[in-house]
C-alpha positions as CSV (number, residue, x, y, z in Angstrom):
1,M,16.2,-48.7,-71.7
2,E,14.6,-45.4,-72.3
3,F,12.2,-46.5,-75.0
4,V,11.3,-49.8,-73.3
5,G,10.6,-48.0,-70.0
6,H,8.6,-45.2,-71.7
7,G,6.7,-47.6,-73.8
8,A,5.8,-49.9,-70.9
9,L,4.5,-46.8,-69.0
10,G,2.2,-46.0,-71.9
11,W,0.5,-49.3,-71.4
12,D,-0.3,-48.3,-67.8
13,H,-2.2,-45.2,-69.1
14,P,-0.4,-42.7,-66.7
15,P,-2.9,-39.8,-66.0
16,A,-0.2,-37.2,-66.2
17,W,0.3,-38.0,-69.9
18,A,-3.1,-36.6,-70.7
19,R,-1.8,-33.1,-70.0
20,Y,1.0,-33.6,-72.5
21,F,-1.4,-34.8,-75.2
22,A,-3.5,-31.7,-74.5
23,V,-0.5,-29.5,-75.4
24,V,-1.0,-30.6,-79.1
25,G,-4.8,-30.4,-78.9
26,I,-5.7,-34.0,-78.1
27,N,-8.5,-34.4,-75.6
28,H,-8.4,-36.8,-72.6
29,G,-10.6,-39.5,-74.1
30,L,-8.5,-39.8,-77.3
31,A,-5.3,-39.4,-75.3
32,F,-6.0,-42.5,-73.2
33,R,-6.7,-44.5,-76.3
34,L,-3.5,-43.4,-77.9
35,M,-1.2,-44.0,-74.9
36,P,-0.8,-47.8,-75.6
37,V,-0.2,-47.0,-79.3
38,V,2.6,-44.7,-78.3
39,G,3.9,-47.3,-75.9
40,V,4.0,-50.1,-78.6
41,F,5.8,-47.8,-81.0
42,D,8.4,-46.8,-78.4
43,I,9.1,-50.5,-77.6
44,A,9.3,-51.2,-81.4
45,M,12.0,-48.5,-81.7
46,A,13.9,-50.1,-78.8
47,V,13.8,-53.5,-80.4
48,A,14.8,-52.0,-83.8
49,I,17.9,-50.3,-82.4
50,L,19.0,-53.6,-80.9
51,I,18.3,-55.8,-84.0
52,Y,19.1,-53.5,-86.9
53,P,20.1,-50.0,-85.8
54,M,19.8,-47.2,-88.3
55,R,21.2,-43.7,-88.2
56,G,17.8,-42.2,-89.1
57,V,16.1,-44.1,-86.3
58,V,18.6,-42.8,-83.8
59,L,17.9,-39.3,-84.9
60,Y,14.2,-39.8,-84.6
61,M,14.6,-41.2,-81.1
62,T,16.7,-38.2,-80.2
63,A,14.0,-35.8,-81.4
64,W,11.3,-37.8,-79.7
65,G,13.2,-37.8,-76.4
66,L,13.6,-34.0,-76.7
67,L,9.9,-33.5,-77.5
68,T,8.6,-35.6,-74.6
69,A,10.9,-33.7,-72.3
70,L,9.7,-30.3,-73.6
71,L,6.0,-31.3,-73.2
72,R,6.4,-31.0,-69.5
73,P,7.1,-27.3,-69.2
74,L,4.8,-26.7,-72.2
75,S,2.0,-28.3,-70.1
76,G,2.7,-26.0,-67.1
77,E,5.4,-27.9,-65.2
78,P,8.7,-26.3,-64.1
79,I,11.3,-26.0,-66.9
80,W,13.6,-28.0,-64.7
81,E,11.5,-31.1,-65.5
82,A,12.8,-30.9,-69.1
83,V,16.4,-30.1,-68.0
84,E,16.4,-33.1,-65.7
85,R,15.5,-35.3,-68.6
86,A,18.5,-34.4,-70.7
87,G,19.5,-38.1,-70.6
88,N,16.5,-38.9,-72.7
89,F,17.8,-37.0,-75.7
90,G,21.5,-36.1,-74.9
91,A,22.7,-39.7,-74.7
92,L,20.9,-40.5,-78.0
93,F,22.4,-37.5,-79.7
94,A,25.9,-38.6,-78.7
95,L,25.1,-42.0,-80.2
96,F,23.9,-40.3,-83.4
97,L,27.3,-38.4,-83.6
98,L,29.1,-41.8,-83.5
99,C,27.5,-42.7,-86.9
100,K,29.1,-42.0,-90.2
101,G,26.9,-39.9,-92.5
102,G,27.3,-38.1,-95.8
103,S,25.0,-40.1,-98.1
104,A,21.4,-40.9,-98.5
105,S,21.9,-44.6,-97.7
106,S,23.7,-43.7,-94.4
107,W,20.3,-42.9,-92.8
108,L,19.3,-46.6,-93.3
109,R,22.4,-48.1,-91.5
110,F,24.6,-47.6,-88.5
111,V,28.3,-47.4,-89.3
112,P,30.4,-46.2,-86.4
113,F,33.7,-44.4,-86.8
114,D,36.7,-46.7,-86.6
115,H,38.6,-44.2,-84.5
116,L,36.9,-41.4,-82.6
117,E,39.3,-38.4,-82.7
118,G,39.6,-34.7,-83.4
119,N,36.5,-32.6,-83.7
120,R,34.2,-35.7,-83.6
121,R,35.7,-36.8,-80.3
122,T,35.4,-33.3,-78.9
123,A,31.7,-33.0,-80.0
124,V,30.7,-36.4,-78.5
125,S,32.6,-35.5,-75.3
126,W,30.9,-32.2,-74.9
127,V,27.4,-33.6,-75.6
128,L,27.9,-36.2,-72.9
129,R,29.3,-33.6,-70.5
130,L,26.5,-31.1,-71.0
131,T,23.9,-34.0,-70.8
132,T,25.4,-35.1,-67.4
133,V,25.5,-31.5,-66.2
134,A,21.9,-30.9,-67.2
135,L,20.4,-34.0,-65.6
136,L,22.2,-33.2,-62.3
137,L,21.3,-29.5,-62.5
138,G,17.7,-30.2,-63.3
139,H,17.2,-32.8,-60.6
140,G,19.0,-30.6,-58.1
141,A,16.8,-27.6,-58.9
142,L,13.7,-29.6,-58.5
143,G,14.8,-30.4,-55.0
144,L,16.4,-27.1,-53.9
145,I,14.2,-24.6,-55.7
146,V,10.9,-26.3,-56.6
147,Q,10.9,-28.7,-53.7
148,K,9.0,-31.3,-55.8
149,P,6.7,-33.3,-53.5
150,L,7.5,-36.5,-55.3
151,L,11.1,-36.3,-54.3
152,G,10.0,-35.9,-50.7
153,M,8.1,-39.1,-51.1
154,H,11.2,-40.8,-52.4
155,Y,13.3,-39.9,-49.4
156,G,10.4,-40.7,-47.1
157,A,10.4,-44.3,-48.5
158,I,13.8,-44.8,-46.9
159,G,12.7,-43.2,-43.6
160,I,13.9,-39.6,-44.2
161,H,11.0,-37.2,-43.7
162,A,12.8,-33.9,-43.0
163,P,11.8,-31.2,-45.6
164,W,15.3,-29.7,-45.5
165,F,16.9,-33.0,-46.7
166,E,15.4,-32.6,-50.1
167,Q,16.9,-29.1,-50.4
168,L,20.3,-30.4,-49.1
169,V,20.3,-33.1,-51.8
170,G,19.3,-30.6,-54.4
171,G,22.1,-28.3,-53.5
172,F,24.6,-31.2,-53.5
173,E,23.5,-32.2,-57.0
174,I,23.9,-28.7,-58.3
175,V,27.5,-28.7,-56.9
176,L,28.0,-32.0,-58.7
177,A,26.8,-30.5,-61.9
178,V,29.3,-27.6,-61.6
179,A,32.1,-30.1,-60.8
180,V,31.3,-32.2,-63.9
181,L,31.2,-29.0,-66.1
182,V,34.6,-27.8,-64.8
183,R,36.6,-31.1,-64.5
184,P,34.8,-34.3,-65.5
185,G,37.3,-36.9,-64.3
186,A,36.6,-40.6,-64.5
187,E,36.4,-40.9,-60.7
188,L,33.9,-38.1,-60.4
189,L,31.8,-39.5,-63.2
190,G,31.9,-43.0,-61.6
191,F,30.5,-41.4,-58.5
192,V,27.8,-39.6,-60.5
193,L,26.8,-42.9,-62.1
194,I,26.4,-44.6,-58.7
195,W,24.6,-41.6,-57.4
196,K,22.1,-41.5,-60.3
197,L,21.5,-45.3,-60.0
198,A,20.8,-44.9,-56.2
199,T,18.6,-41.9,-56.4
200,E,16.5,-43.2,-59.4
201,A,16.1,-46.5,-57.6
202,L,14.2,-44.6,-54.9
203,S,11.3,-44.3,-57.4
204,P,10.3,-47.9,-57.5
205,I,11.1,-48.2,-53.7
206,A,8.5,-45.4,-53.2
207,G,5.9,-47.3,-55.2
208,S,6.3,-46.1,-58.8
209,P,6.5,-48.7,-61.6
210,V,10.0,-50.1,-62.1
211,W,9.7,-48.8,-65.7
212,V,10.4,-45.3,-64.4
213,F,13.8,-46.4,-63.3
214,I,14.4,-48.2,-66.6
215,E,13.2,-45.2,-68.6
216,H,16.0,-43.1,-67.2
217,G,18.7,-45.2,-68.8
218,G,20.2,-42.2,-70.6
219,S,20.9,-40.7,-67.2
220,Y,23.2,-43.7,-66.4
221,A,24.6,-44.0,-69.9
222,A,25.8,-40.4,-70.2
223,P,28.2,-40.3,-67.2
224,L,29.3,-43.9,-67.9
225,A,30.2,-43.1,-71.6
226,L,31.9,-39.9,-70.7
227,A,34.0,-41.6,-68.0
228,Y,35.0,-44.2,-70.6
229,L,35.9,-41.6,-73.2
230,S,37.8,-39.5,-70.6
231,E,39.9,-42.6,-69.6
232,R,40.6,-43.4,-73.3
233,T,41.7,-39.8,-73.9
234,R,43.9,-39.8,-70.9
235,H,45.7,-43.0,-71.8
236,A,46.0,-41.9,-75.4
237,A,47.6,-38.6,-74.5
238,P,51.3,-38.5,-75.4
239,R,53.7,-38.8,-72.5
240,P,56.5,-36.2,-72.0
241,A,59.8,-37.5,-73.4
242,E,62.2,-38.7,-70.8
243,P,65.5,-36.8,-70.6
244,A,68.4,-38.4,-72.4
245,P,71.0,-40.0,-70.1
246,A,74.0,-37.9,-69.4
């Protein structure tokens, strides 16, 4: 979802991308010619991971998601823009941790662990938890602290034009982030998933391309995967022994 959405956006030559190309010294003219090229390559990566996933490709996609997120504050945008896009690299890093490694050939294939347990389960769980915390915290800060105009347009698309509403939602999302960090139960994570789907759906409702909603697939995958892992862990936990009959 992330790479299909990002790739399709590249075909639309989004003007904001020119600033991100400029961070690495690419001028506007060349940037607009390169945008479709980047888009095609992103879509190719999305197709590759469906048809023949490879551990090395997953790591590349993780690094690319992190780089594109960091280009936003590097181009002058608030740091929260990168934090809010934690799903773009955090979910992919969790997927990378699910692959068996240890040999040169392991980079050219995708062999998942038969049983996720011990330190590996803990690492994947924490990556998903921190990813979910970051994407909620970043989005919340953009509303409460930055008061990003685009978020106001999203709420305005459903008839809410009060400036304080954006801050209220931002504060609520920060509280959600703290709750996930402290106690990420399946019920809470299910709510977070529904919340993210609903709030990200405001983007196409407000007039943005539907690819923006699709690009944020990692923001839906992280809480969903963490909820699944939490439930598996809870059901796998040993139950206390029943007292012997008198």
